N, C-alpha and C positions, 0 to 999 in steps of 0.2 A: 066016209070020205074016200072018194075015188079020184085020183089025179091022173093026168094024161101026159105021156111022154111024146112030144111032137117032133122028135128027131127025124130028119129026112123030109119033113113036111113044110109047106109054106106057112108063114105067120098069117093070122087072120087079117082081113082087110077092114081097117077101122079108121075113122076120123076122130082125132082128139081136139077138143075145144080148149085152146090155151089162151092165156092172157099175157101179152108181150107189151110192156109199157102201159099205155092207156088204151090199147086196142085189142079186140078179140081176133085171134088168128087161128084158123083151122089148119091142123097139121095131119097129113095122112101117113099111113104106114108105108105107102110107096115112097114118099119123100124121105122117110127115115131109113128105109132098108134097101131100096133099089140101087144096084150097082155099088154097094158098099159092104164092108165087113164091120159088123156092129156087135159089141158086147152089151148084153142086156142083163140087168139084175132087177128082180121084182121082190117087193117086201110088203108086210102087212100094213104099215102106215107111217107117214111122215111124223117126226117128233117123238116116235116111240123109242124106247131105250136102246135095244140092239141095233136098230136101223141108224140111229144117230151117233152112237158111240163107236161103232165098228164097221157096219156094212157099207154105208155111203162114204165115210172118210177114207177108208182104205182103197176103194176104187179111185177116188179123187187123187190120193197120194201116188198111186202107181200109174196114173194116166199116161205119162210120157213114156213109160216102159211098154205099155200096151201099144201106143202109137208106133214105137220103134219096131214092133212085131207086125205092123201092117194094119192094125185096127184103125178104122176111120172115125169111130164115135163110140162113146160109152153112154148108155141110156139107162136111167132108173125109172121104172114104172111102178105106180102105186094107185090103189083105188082111193084117191083123194081128189078134191077139186083143185083147179089151177092156182087159186089164191093161196091155199095151204102149201102146195108144192113149191111155189115161188118163194114164199116166206121161209120155208125150210131150207131151200138151197142157199138163200141169202144168209140165214142164221148159221149154216154149216160152212159158209165160204167155200162151196164146192164148185168152183168155176170150171172145172174140167169135165163135169158130168152134166148131161142134158136130162132134165127131169120132165117126165111125161105124166100128165094127170089123166088117169083112166077112171074119171069120176063115176061113170055109169057101169063100170066093170065089163064093158063090151070086149075089150082086148083080152082081159084076164079070163073071161068066160070062154072066149074062142080058143084060148090056149089050154083050156081044161084045168085051170089053176084057181078058179073061184071057189072059196070055201066060206063056211059060216063061222063068224066070230061073235055070234049072238051072246055067248056067255060073258063076253067082255064089253058088251054094248056097242060093238063095232059094226054089226050087220055083216054084209058079205064083203070079204077082203081077199087079197091075193095070198096064196101060199108062197112061202119064200123059195125062190129058185133063181138060177142064172142060166144064160144060154149064149151061144156064139152063132150069129146069123150071117150067112153069106148070100148076098143078093136076094134077100127075102126068104131064104130056106134055112131052117134050123139045122146046123151041123152037129151041135152038141148041146145037151141040157144037163145041168146039175140040179136035181130036185131034192129038197130036204126030205129026210125020212118021215114017214107018216107016224109021228109020235105025239103024245100029248104036249101041249104048250106050243112053243115057237122054236123048234130046233134050228141051230145055225152051225152046220158042220161041213157043207160042201158047196154052198153058193157064194162063198167068199172070194175076194179078188185074188188071193194067192193061189187058190185051187184053179181058177180060170187061167191065170197067166202061166201056171205050170202045164196046163193042157196045151196051150199055144206053144210053149217052149219048155219041154221036159227038163232041160239043163239049167233053167232059171233058178237062181238062188236069191233069197231075200236079203237085202241090205238092211242094216239097223236104221231106225228112224233118226232123223237129224233135225235139230232146231238151232237157229243162229240168231243171237241178239245183235241188232245193228242200229245205226242212226243215219239219217240222210246226209249225203255228201262225204261219208267216211271212206277214204281210199283203202284202208286196211280191211274194211268190211267187203268192199268190192273185190279185193284180192282173195279173201276167204271164200266168198261165194263162187268166184270163178274156179278156184281150186276144187271145190266140192263138185261143181258141174263137170270139170275135166275128169274127175274120178268116178263120175256116173252116179253121184248121190243126189237124190231129191231132198229138199229141205223145207222146213217151215221157217219163215222169217218173222221175227218179233221186233218191231221197230220202236225205238225209244221216242217218246212223245206221242205215240199213237196207241201202242199195245202195252207199253210198260214204261217205267221211269228209271232214273239212275239209282234210286233207292232199291228198286226191284233187283237190279243187277248186283248191287252190293249185298243185298240180303241172300241172293241165290248163290253167288260165286265168291263173295268176299272181295271183289274187284269193282272198279268203277269205269274201266275202259271197255271199249268195244272194238271189234266184235268179241262175243263170247259164244263158243260153239259147244254143243252137246251132241254126242253120238251114242245111240243105244243106251241112254241113261247115264253116260259118263261125261263129266265136264272135261273138255279137251283144252279150252282156253282161247287165246287170240289167234291171229293169222299165222304167226311164226310157230306157235304150238301145234296148229293144225298141219302145217308143213312137216314138222317133226314127226307127228303122228303117222302121216302117210309115208314118210321116209323109212320108218321102222317096219311098217306093214309089208 
């Protein structure tokens, strides 16, 4: 296996065949990259374990922080067809990431990242990597080491964002249980945003029930906030948490 580092070179010129709604829409690399700063990460396949549990979700989670650093778009490329990529994005609820189907492997081949995964029955797929592309030119690539299996050590979102801002420090992950029309929920969400915390919102009646809240927290009121695996509590508890920090 011989991989190619494209740092300093233009990305290959490719047309991607995508399905948007009920229509086929061709998207070119010029449309994706020209006059933009784009973070790209590429992976072996949609719905595969590491790609679904960590790689895609973390880029989606940190999207607003990437945008604050001047990134215009975050793009995920995989050698899958557009129907698979669209279904995966919907399943992952990754609204902050643009998924690009490189079904024929043309872009991945042009990047020098097409590898054989015949031992898994995958055929030719992309090696895992990430890159920062400015106006169509690769400024930086993070290519996973050529080791057996599917190494995941350098193409992650945290590594990329630290390249863009070496002083960046990761904040703990946050979840908040809310219900529609709750003023205390709105207050807690606003406070998290002011403090610069991204959060996942779990809405009662849609994602969970009051029984779930009671089972998890011992309480029945909302909001209920969790930061870095710790149960903080309601909006007043959240304010007290930040007052102490």
